Phi, psi and omega in degrees: 000144182299126182296334179294324179294314181301315182294325180293317177298317181296327184290329183257354179275116181287150174292148176297142181237132177073197180205160177293143177298158179288155172294155178283336187101348182282124181242345178277128178260133179253352172186159178299131176098355182268182186299318182291339177283310185274326184049045184295145174132174184276157178088160179289318173209187183297328184246000182240121177285158179279345178214168187292146168280176181300343177269007171086017177228168183261018178288123174296322183244133174217174169275185186288350179255007178087000179262198180222042178264327176055043182295334180261006184056034172255127175246124178266127181257097183289354172294340182262005183289127180248015181098344180230315185237157178212151181274133173247145184235137168277123182272016174259107177285135181285140181303153184292160178112023179247134172286171179301316178297319176298319182295321178293312180299317180292327176291321180295330180262007180296149181211133172229119175058232180278354181266079186268351180224173173088355178285155182199167173280133182291155173276172191296327180287326179295320179294311183301320180301339182269354183281130182257106184278012170278342180276166177290164192299340181269001191220039183293337176253005186253076177217159183282133007262002188288304175054040184272332195271150168211161189303131174088357183290137176233129187253127172297144167245166178274004188270129181269145173280111183293339177285337180207090192289358172276000180244154177230160179275144176233158176226124179269172188285000175258005174088017179263127179267140180216180177237151176210154174299141183295342181274350181288140179230341186295126171073001182263136179236188177191167172221135180287152174231166182210138172272115181265143171270131183254123174234097188065241177250024178249126178251130181233000000 
């Protein structure tokens, strides 16, 4: 084939942008055309990747060492890996009674082992991405290894409502998004997350 043609095609073919959304985890179909019928989304299943993570396995979730012991209660979500960074989650939910500002401040000062900086409050999409809709409605975050959910929990996100900036978005453990005044503290909890840099099999 003429090399000039190959170069011309390469010049107009755009590089891939972004990625397909993750599957919800729902595999039971209740009618043709529903989520369980199509199972649309990336990965083989909610917890199994379509290709290997840097540790050479297809586990969506591992600890920071690539295993599944979680001795530091850090869960790495390889569905968020972009070749450089990956999202890590503290699977210890902070007790209820924190305002939005307290949740942000406490997340920024959070520390686990050698990971003493870089923690933050997750945004609303980061929380929603962790919900497994294969579980019953009261336990969308209560699956191994996350085990975050319990009945009635409502999680602060770092995302502000632009229509009323004194409010922030929350997501409860049944998958319902809501809004609350940032000064509210009753019954609201949170969990910190951290963006890890990946170098081979070393996370920093």
